[in-house]
C-alpha positions in Angstrom: -11.9 -31.8 -49.5 -9.7 -29.9 -52.1 -6.4 -28.8 -50.3 -6.0 -25.4 -50.0 -2.9 -23.7 -51.9 -0.4 -21.5 -50.9 1.7 -18.6 -52.6 4.7 -17.7 -50.7 6.3 -14.6 -51.7 9.7 -13.4 -50.1 9.8 -9.6 -50.6 10.1 -6.7 -48.5 7.0 -4.8 -47.8 6.3 -2.6 -44.7 2.6 -1.8 -44.7 0.4 -0.3 -42.2 -2.7 -2.6 -42.3 -5.3 -3.0 -39.5 -5.2 -6.2 -37.7 -7.6 -7.9 -35.4 -5.7 -9.4 -32.3 -2.3 -8.9 -31.1 -0.4 -8.3 -34.3 1.7 -5.6 -33.9 2.9 -6.5 -30.3 6.9 -6.8 -30.0 7.3 -10.4 -28.6 10.1 -12.9 -29.1 11.5 -12.9 -32.4 8.3 -11.5 -34.2 7.1 -8.0 -35.2 4.5 -6.5 -37.7 2.2 -9.4 -38.0 -0.8 -8.7 -40.2 -3.3 -8.8 -43.0 -2.5 -6.8 -45.9 -6.7 -6.2 -46.0 -8.3 -6.4 -42.9 -11.9 -5.9 -44.6 -14.1 -9.0 -44.4 -14.5 -11.2 -47.9 -17.7 -11.9 -48.9 -17.4 -14.5 -51.8 -18.7 -17.4 -54.0 -15.8 -18.0 -55.8 -12.3 -18.8 -55.0 -10.5 -16.0 -53.1 -7.2 -15.4 -51.4 -6.1 -14.1 -47.7 -2.9 -12.5 -47.5 -0.4 -10.9 -45.0 2.8 -10.2 -44.0 5.5 -11.4 -41.6 8.6 -9.5 -39.9 10.7 -11.7 -37.6 14.5 -12.3 -36.5 14.3 -15.9 -37.3 15.1 -17.6 -40.6 12.6 -20.4 -40.1 9.0 -19.8 -38.9 5.5 -21.2 -39.0 2.0 -20.1 -39.5 -0.8 -21.9 -39.0 -4.6 -21.1 -40.0 -7.8 -22.0 -39.0 -11.6 -21.6 -40.5 -14.2 -21.7 -37.8 -17.9 -21.2 -37.8 -19.6 -20.7 -34.7 -16.9 -21.9 -32.7 -16.7 -25.2 -35.0 -13.3 -25.9 -37.2 -14.3 -26.3 -40.8 -10.4 -26.2 -42.1 -7.3 -25.8 -40.9 -3.6 -26.0 -41.8 -0.1 -24.7 -41.2 3.0 -23.8 -43.5 6.9 -23.0 -42.9 9.0 -19.9 -44.0 12.7 -20.3 -44.4 14.4 -17.1 -44.8 16.9 -16.1 -47.5 18.0 -12.5 -46.7 17.6 -10.2 -44.1 16.8 -6.6 -44.5 16.7 -3.9 -41.5 18.2 -7.0 -39.4 14.4 -9.0 -40.3 13.5 -11.6 -42.2 10.5 -10.3 -44.0 8.0 -12.9 -45.4 4.8 -12.3 -47.2 2.1 -14.9 -47.0 -0.9 -15.8 -49.1 -3.7 -18.6 -48.4 -6.0 -19.5 -51.1 -9.6 -20.7 -50.2 -12.1 -22.4 -52.4 -15.8 -21.8 -50.8 -16.9 -25.0 -52.1 -15.1 -26.9 -49.3 -16.7 -24.7 -46.6 -20.1 -24.2 -47.5 -22.5 -20.9 -46.9 -21.3 -19.9 -43.8 -20.3 -16.6 -41.7 -16.7 -17.8 -40.9 -13.8 -16.6 -39.3 -10.3 -17.1 -40.4 -7.7 -16.9 -37.6 -3.8 -16.7 -38.7 -1.0 -17.6 -36.2 2.3 -17.6 -35.4 4.9 -17.7 -32.7 7.0 -20.1 -30.8 7.2 -19.1 -27.2 4.5 -16.5 -27.6 1.6 -17.0 -30.0 0.5 -13.9 -32.0 -3.1 -14.1 -33.5 -5.2 -12.1 -36.3 -8.3 -12.7 -37.4 -11.1 -11.4 -39.8 -14.5 -12.5 -40.9 -15.3 -14.2 -44.2 -19.0 -14.3 -45.9 -19.3 -17.5 -48.1 -22.3 -17.0 -50.3 -24.4 -18.9 -52.9 -25.4 -15.9 -55.1 -29.1 -16.3 -54.3 -31.1 -13.5 -53.0 -33.1 -15.9 -50.4 -29.9 -17.6 -48.8 -27.7 -14.6 -48.9 -30.1 -12.3 -46.8 -30.1 -15.1 -44.1 -26.3 -15.0 -43.7 -25.8 -13.9 -40.4 -23.5 -10.8 -39.0 -19.7 -11.4 -37.8 -18.5 -10.2 -34.5 -15.3 -10.4 -33.1 -14.2 -9.2 -29.4 -11.3 -7.5 -28.1 -11.9 -6.4 -24.7 -13.0 -7.2 -21.9 -10.1 -10.1 -21.5 -11.5 -13.4 -20.1 -11.3 -13.8 -16.5 -9.7 -10.8 -15.5 -11.2 -8.4 -12.7 -13.0 -5.0 -13.4 -14.4 -2.3 -11.5 -16.9 0.5 -11.6 -16.5 0.7 -15.4 -16.2 -1.9 -18.3 -15.0 -1.5 -21.6 -16.5 -3.7 -24.4 -15.1 -3.5 -27.7 -14.6 -5.3 -30.9 -15.8 -5.5 -34.9 -18.8 -6.2 -36.4 -19.7 -6.6 -40.0 -22.2 -7.5 -42.3 -22.0 -9.6 -45.4 -23.2 -6.5 -47.5 -20.9 -3.9 -46.3 -23.8 -2.6 -43.9 -23.0 -1.7 -40.4 -24.8 -4.2 -37.8 -26.0 -3.1 -34.2 -24.5 -4.5 -31.4 -26.2 -5.6 -28.0 -24.7 -7.1 -24.7 -25.9 -8.3 -21.4 -24.2 -8.9 -18.5 -25.6 -11.8 -16.0 -24.3 -12.8 -12.6 -22.9 -16.0 -12.1 -23.6 -18.1 -9.0 -20.5 -20.8 -9.0 -20.9 -24.0 -7.7 -18.0 -26.3 -7.3 -17.0 -27.3 -10.7 -19.1 -25.0 -12.6 -18.2 -22.5 -15.1 -19.3 -19.5 -16.5 -20.8 -18.7 -20.2 -23.2 -21.5 -20.1 -26.5 -19.5 -21.3 -27.8 -20.0 -24.8 -29.5 -17.7 -27.3 -33.1 -18.8 -25.6 -31.8 -18.4 -22.1 -30.4 -15.1 -22.7 -33.6 -13.5 -24.4 -35.5 -14.4 -21.4 -33.7 -13.7 -18.4 -34.8 -11.1 -16.4 -31.8 -10.2 -14.4 -29.6 -9.0 -17.0 -28.3 -5.4 -17.8 -28.7 -5.0 -21.9 -28.2 -2.4 -24.1 -29.7 -2.7 -27.3 -28.8 -0.3 -30.4 -25.0 0.2 -29.3 -23.6 2.1 -32.5 -20.8 0.7 -34.6 -18.5 3.0 -36.6 -16.5 1.3 -39.4 -17.2 -1.9 -38.1 -15.4 -1.1 -34.9 -17.4 -0.3 -31.4 -16.6 0.9 -28.3 -19.1 0.4 -25.3 -18.7 2.0 -21.7 -20.7 0.0 -19.3 -21.0 1.6 -15.9 -21.0 -1.4 -13.7 -20.4 0.4 -10.3 -23.9 -0.8 -9.0 -22.9 -4.5 -9.3 -22.4 -7.0 -6.3 -18.6 -8.1 -6.3 -18.9 -11.5 -8.0 -18.5 -13.7 -11.4 -20.4 -12.6 -14.4 -20.9 -13.7 -17.9 -20.9 -11.0 -20.6 -22.5 -12.0 -24.0 -22.1 -10.0 -26.6 -23.8 -10.3 -30.1 -24.9 -8.3 -33.3 -28.0 -7.9 -35.2 -28.3 -7.3 -39.2 -30.0 -4.1 -39.1 -30.4 -1.6 -36.4 -34.2 -1.7 -36.1 -33.9 -5.9 -35.5 -33.4 -7.1 -32.2 -33.1 -10.5 -33.1 -29.7 -12.2 -31.7 -28.4 -13.6 -35.2 -24.7 -13.5 -34.8 -22.4 -15.8 -33.2 -23.0 -15.3 -29.3 -19.7 -14.1 -27.7 -19.2 -14.6 -24.4 -16.2 -13.7 -21.6 -16.1 -14.7 -17.9 -15.1 -11.4 -15.9 -14.6 -10.8 -12.0 -16.4 -7.6 -10.8 -14.9 -6.2 -7.6 -16.5 -2.6 -6.7 -16.1 -3.0 -2.8 -13.1 -1.8 -1.2 -11.4 -4.3 1.5 -12.4 -4.3 5.0 -9.1 -3.1 7.2 -9.2 -4.9 10.7 -6.0 -4.2 13.0 -5.3 -6.6 16.0 -3.4 -5.7 18.9 -3.1 -7.6 21.8 -4.9 -6.6 24.8 -6.9 -4.0 22.6 -10.2 -4.8 21.0 -11.8 -1.7 20.2 -10.3 1.3 19.1 -13.1 3.5 19.3 -11.9 4.6 16.0 -13.1 8.3 14.2 -11.6 9.6 11.2 -11.2 12.8 12.9 -10.4 12.6 16.3 -6.7 12.6 17.6 -7.5 10.9 20.8 -5.1 8.2 21.3 -6.7 4.7 21.4 -3.5 3.2 23.1 -1.6 5.1 25.4 1.9 3.8 26.9 5.1 4.6 28.9 8.1 5.4 26.6 10.5 2.2 26.7 7.7 -0.3 26.8 7.9 -3.4 25.3 7.7 -3.3 21.4 4.2 -3.0 19.9 3.1 -5.4 17.2 -0.3 -4.5 15.0 -1.4 -7.6 12.7 -3.5 -6.5 9.6 -3.7 -9.8 8.3 -7.3 -10.5 9.1 -8.3 -7.7 6.5 -10.2 -8.9 3.8 -12.2 -8.4 0.5 -15.7 -8.9 1.3 -16.0 -11.5 -2.0 -12.9 -12.3 -3.1 -11.1 -12.8 0.0 -7.6 -11.8 0.8 -5.6 -12.9 -2.5 -4.1 -10.1 -3.9 -4.2 -7.6 -1.3 -1.8 -5.0 -0.6 -0.9 -3.5 2.6 0.6 0.0 3.2 1.4 1.1 6.7 2.3 5.0 7.4 3.4 6.0 10.8 3.6 9.8 11.1 4.4 11.9 14.5 1.8 14.5 15.4 3.6 17.5 16.8 1.5 20.6 18.3 2.1 23.8 16.5 3.6 26.4 18.7 1.6 29.4 17.1 -1.7 28.1 16.8 -4.1 25.0 17.5 -3.2 23.4 14.5 -0.8 20.3 14.2 2.3 19.4 12.0 2.7 16.0 10.5 6.0 14.4 10.2 6.4 10.9 8.3 8.7 8.6 10.4 8.0 5.4 8.3 6.3 3.7 5.5 6.5 0.1 4.7 4.3 -1.5 1.9 4.0 -4.7 0.0 1.3 -7.9 -0.2 3.4 -9.6 2.7 3.7 -6.5 5.0 0.6 -7.7 7.1 2.4 -7.0 10.6 3.9 -3.7 11.7 6.3 -3.5 14.5 6.4 -0.5 16.5 9.5 0.6 19.1 8.8 2.8 22.1 11.9 4.5 22.7 10.6 7.9 21.3 7.6 9.8 23.2 4.9 11.7 21.4 1.8 11.2 19.8 1.7 9.1 16.8 -1.0 7.9 14.2 -0.4 4.6 12.5 -2.2 4.1 9.2 -3.1 0.8 7.6 -4.2 1.1 3.8 -5.4 -2.1 2.3 -5.8 -2.1 -1.7 -7.1 -5.0 -3.8 -6.1 -5.9 -7.8 -9.0 -3.3 -8.7 -7.4 -0.3 -7.0 -10.2 -0.2 -4.1 -8.6 1.1 -0.8 -9.9 1.2 2.8 -7.9 2.8 5.3 -8.0 2.6 9.3 -5.8 4.6 11.9 -4.6 4.1 15.3 -3.4 7.0 17.6 -0.7 6.1 20.0 0.4 8.3 22.9 3.9 7.3 24.0 4.6 9.3 27.5 8.2 10.2 28.2 9.4 9.1 31.4 11.3 11.9 33.9 15.2 11.1 34.2 16.3 10.1 37.6 18.9 12.7 39.3 21.4 11.0 41.4 24.0 12.8 43.3 27.2 12.1 44.9 29.9 14.8 46.6 33.1 13.6 47.2 32.3 10.0 46.4 29.3 10.1 49.0 25.8 9.7 48.2 23.6 12.7 48.9 19.8 12.8 49.2 17.6 15.4 48.7 17.6 17.8 51.8 20.7 16.9 53.0 23.3 19.3 54.5 26.9 19.5 53.9 29.9 21.7 55.3 32.1 23.6 53.1 34.9 25.5 54.1 35.9 28.6 52.0 39.1 27.2 51.6 38.2 23.6 50.1 36.4 22.2 47.3 33.8 19.8 46.5 33.4 17.4 43.6 30.0 17.2 42.4 29.1 14.0 40.3 26.0 13.3 38.5 27.0 10.9 36.1 25.0 8.3 37.5 21.8 9.9 36.9 19.8 7.9 34.4 16.9 7.6 31.9 15.6 5.3 29.2 18.1 4.3 26.7 17.1 6.9 24.1 17.5 10.1 26.3 20.7 8.8 28.0 23.0 10.7 25.8 20.7 13.7 25.8 21.0 14.4 29.8 22.0 17.5 31.0 23.2 18.7 34.2 22.3 22.2 35.7 24.0 23.3 38.9 21.8 26.1 40.6 22.8 28.3 43.9 19.9 29.7 45.5 17.9 28.9 42.0 20.4 30.9 40.0 22.2 28.8 37.5 25.9 28.4 38.0 27.5 25.4 36.5 26.6 23.0 33.8 28.0 19.5 33.2 27.5 16.6 35.1 30.7 16.2 36.6 32.7 19.1 38.3 34.6 20.8 41.1 33.0 23.4 43.4 34.1 26.0 45.7 32.4 28.4 47.8 30.8 30.7 45.6 31.8 34.4 46.1 28.4 35.7 45.2 27.1 33.9 48.5 27.9 36.4 51.4 26.1 34.3 54.2 27.1 31.1 56.0 24.3 29.1 53.9 23.2 28.3 50.7 20.9 26.2 48.6 22.7 23.9 46.0 20.3 22.4 43.5 20.9 19.9 40.6 18.8 19.9 37.6 19.0 16.6 35.3 16.8 16.9 32.1 16.2 14.9 29.3 15.6 16.1 25.3 11.6 16.1 26.0 12.2 19.0 28.8 11.2 16.6 31.7 13.2 17.4 34.9 14.2 15.7 38.1 16.2 17.7 40.8 18.0 17.4 44.1 18.5 20.3 46.3 20.7 20.2 49.5 21.7 23.1 52.3 25.6 23.9 52.0 26.9 25.2 55.4 30.1 27.5 56.2 32.3 25.4 58.5 32.9 29.1 60.6 29.2 29.1 61.2 29.5 25.2 62.2 32.6 26.2 64.6 30.5 29.3 66.1 27.9 26.7 67.1 30.4 24.8 68.9 31.7 27.7 70.6 28.4 28.6 71.7 27.4 25.1 72.8 30.9 25.0 74.6 30.3 28.4 76.5 26.9 27.3 77.2 28.3 24.2 79.0 31.2 26.3 80.8 28.2 28.4 82.0 26.3 25.9 83.4 29.2 24.6 85.4 30.3 27.7 86.7 26.6 28.2 88.1 26.7 25.0 89.4 30.0 25.4 91.2 28.6 28.8 92.6 25.6 27.1 94.1 27.9 24.4 95.5 30.1 26.5 97.2 27.4 28.8 98.9 25.7 25.8 100.2 28.9 24.5 102.0 29.8 27.6 103.2 26.3 28.2 104.8 26.5 24.5 106.3 29.8 25.5 107.7 28.5 28.4 109.6 25.4 26.7 111.5 26.3 25.7 115.1 26.5 22.4 116.0 25.1 21.9 119.4 
């Protein structure tokens, strides 16, 4: 085989040429890699393929290959050495001379590659002819696929794009077929040949897709397809009227994911939440300051693709009744998200009605959500009262002089930890607020003119729940009057008893004794 010759020209050129592949992508040390002429080459004589390369490196390599339906017919590589930078880059021109004798009649694809850490590749077709009408008319169309990308995942819609050419500059037709693949262990996709593809009955096929200026973009609705592995086959025809598969058969393995994940939330002791989208009836009810709740969403999964790639978002909101109407105000309390956020822990130190939502999304962006409503009921505070250091219970009586004072102490009243600092004490006299604070001195109220009144301690938390202790406070004068009355009664009883005694003795002495 005759050696392909190369002509390397080191001049600065900044063209804007069309490139198939990742030609203009900025990557490690390489920029603006492409052909000068992106059009296919049709020839039976020696011809050249040329292009450009701009690089930060003063030494780099370019490799090339010519293939026919996947078979490599020729390949080589060459090296560049930079001499001068222009605009901070070394600028290279490259040119490859090709002799058709070494290739034979073919519809071939020339591929140029460069790069060290990341490879940049560009391609375009070449048609090798022999100049006879009979043979040239049998030359197959060329086709190149840009999208979809092999082994990526797609949902609802699939874009098939690329380029197609005929040797005579006419526009070929493009067809495609998507075929489900049931993968056994060790099996791979894209195993059909032309005959199998033309006879398969379970395909989705579109014959007659238009090609404009050698490029095609086909939007395929795949929303009705089940999740799974598929083989996408793309080929071209040499005319609009022809359904003949006479180009190279291109195949891409793709994953289709149309189904949303299934959200499952596990909570110990709860097996059925009676979930309804519109209801805010709590599925879980408990008292404030109960043990921490742990919700587990790790069992959530994609029906076909499993749990890999799932992302979890937990959202906790409080549902607050609107005092003006029957609506509700929703206040966001906490949001956590991430691939590893499969469990949500909820403290119960705050009472109220809460909604916990778990949203699970897959790699395709399909989302499913589930809500759990949690009612945390507030505990009443526990009122405790000491007067002058002595414990006093609800309903007790105490004595208070008009000139003395009492030390009222409710500081030992208690509540859950989150409500302790918010406890408030109100002292009422005959149900009328009189004092505030949980510790204070107390004297006989000037407003009380009777010798008795009811003193009430009300202890409330920040949720408005109240506990109370009520006692009767008596004046010491009223108490003394009682003593006097009792004493008078005793004296009266003694006097009456003495009178009866004396009378009985007088009568006894006046009776004759014979």
